[in-house]
C-alpha positions in Angstrom: 126.5 128.0 71.7 126.9 129.3 75.3 123.2 128.8 75.9 123.3 125.1 74.5 126.3 124.5 77.0 124.5 126.2 79.9 121.5 124.0 79.4 123.5 120.7 79.0 125.3 121.6 82.3 121.8 121.3 84.0 121.0 118.0 82.3 120.7 114.6 84.4 120.7 111.2 83.2 118.9 108.5 84.7 119.6 105.9 82.4 120.3 105.3 78.3 118.4 102.8 76.7 119.3 102.0 72.8 116.4 103.0 70.8 116.5 99.6 68.9 115.8 97.9 72.1 112.9 99.8 72.9 109.4 98.7 71.9 106.7 100.4 69.6 104.5 100.3 72.8 107.3 102.1 75.0 108.1 104.9 72.3 104.4 105.3 71.7 103.5 105.8 75.5 106.8 107.7 76.3 105.9 110.1 73.2 102.7 110.7 74.9 104.1 111.7 78.4 106.6 113.8 76.5 104.2 116.0 74.7 102.2 116.5 78.0 105.2 118.4 79.0 104.8 121.2 76.2 101.2 122.1 77.7 101.2 125.7 79.0 100.6 126.5 82.8 97.2 126.6 83.5 96.2 124.0 80.7 93.0 123.1 82.7 92.1 126.9 83.0 92.1 126.6 86.7 95.8 127.3 87.3 97.1 123.7 87.2 100.9 124.1 86.6 102.8 121.7 83.6 103.7 118.2 84.1 106.4 118.7 86.9 110.1 116.9 86.5 109.5 114.7 89.2 106.3 113.0 87.6 107.9 113.0 84.2 111.0 111.1 85.5 108.7 108.8 87.4 106.3 108.0 84.6 109.4 107.4 82.3 110.6 104.9 84.7 107.1 103.3 85.0 106.8 103.1 81.3 109.9 101.2 80.8 108.8 98.9 83.6 105.5 98.2 82.0 106.8 97.9 78.7 108.2 94.4 79.7 104.7 93.2 80.3 103.7 94.2 76.8 100.1 95.7 78.1 97.5 97.4 76.1 98.0 101.0 75.1 96.7 103.4 77.9 95.1 106.5 77.7 97.7 108.9 79.0 96.3 112.2 80.4 97.7 115.1 82.5 96.1 115.5 85.9 95.6 118.6 87.8 98.6 119.5 89.9 101.5 118.6 87.4 100.9 114.6 87.3 100.3 112.1 84.8 97.7 109.3 84.6 97.9 106.0 82.6 94.2 104.6 82.1 93.4 101.0 80.9 89.9 99.4 80.2 90.4 95.7 79.3 88.1 93.1 79.4 85.4 94.3 81.9 88.2 95.8 84.3 89.6 99.4 84.5 93.0 100.4 85.9 94.2 103.6 86.5 97.9 104.4 87.6 98.7 107.8 88.8 101.8 109.6 88.7 101.7 112.6 91.5 103.8 115.7 90.8 105.9 114.7 93.5 106.8 111.2 91.8 104.7 109.0 94.0 102.6 106.7 92.4 99.1 105.6 93.1 96.4 103.1 91.4 92.7 102.3 91.2 91.6 99.0 90.1 87.9 98.5 89.2 87.0 94.9 88.9 83.7 93.5 86.8 81.3 93.9 89.6 82.3 97.7 90.0 84.2 97.2 93.5 87.3 99.1 93.7 90.8 98.8 95.1 93.1 101.6 95.5 96.4 102.6 97.0 99.8 103.3 96.9 102.1 101.7 94.4 105.1 101.7 97.0 107.0 99.2 95.2 106.5 99.5 91.3 108.9 97.0 90.2 106.9 94.3 92.2 103.5 95.8 91.8 102.9 97.5 88.6 103.4 94.1 86.5 101.2 92.6 88.7 98.6 94.9 88.1 99.2 94.6 84.4 98.7 90.9 84.8 95.6 91.5 86.8 94.1 93.5 84.2 95.1 91.5 81.0 94.4 87.9 82.4 91.2 86.4 83.8 92.8 85.7 87.1 91.3 88.2 89.5 93.8 87.6 92.2 96.9 88.3 89.9 97.9 91.6 91.4 97.6 90.5 95.0 
């Protein structure tokens, strides 16, 4: 019992969402990220650390934000250094959003002709939904 109390003393909550209000998309993608937390150290055999807490927390926030846009399910994968990547291919376009180990977010968007746009996602609440609209609509300028 003392161990459980000690562990709970170090827990930190950023938000609580009733499970009944969480979409299936949200649960699936969040579950994928949480499973990455069980990867061992050096999961890539090159000494990469496990998913870092800052990346996990920021990815959880990003998932909650993106769930509102009802995007297609992404491929979720770990990245060396302790981050996580969300990747979509949809209608000739590709989008990667990477949460780095320190919690910063970067993106790479590849359009139909192969041109790429990349950068930091400094304001995820404003820009992440725009990227999803760009991915899922025919409007090429929707993310700008």
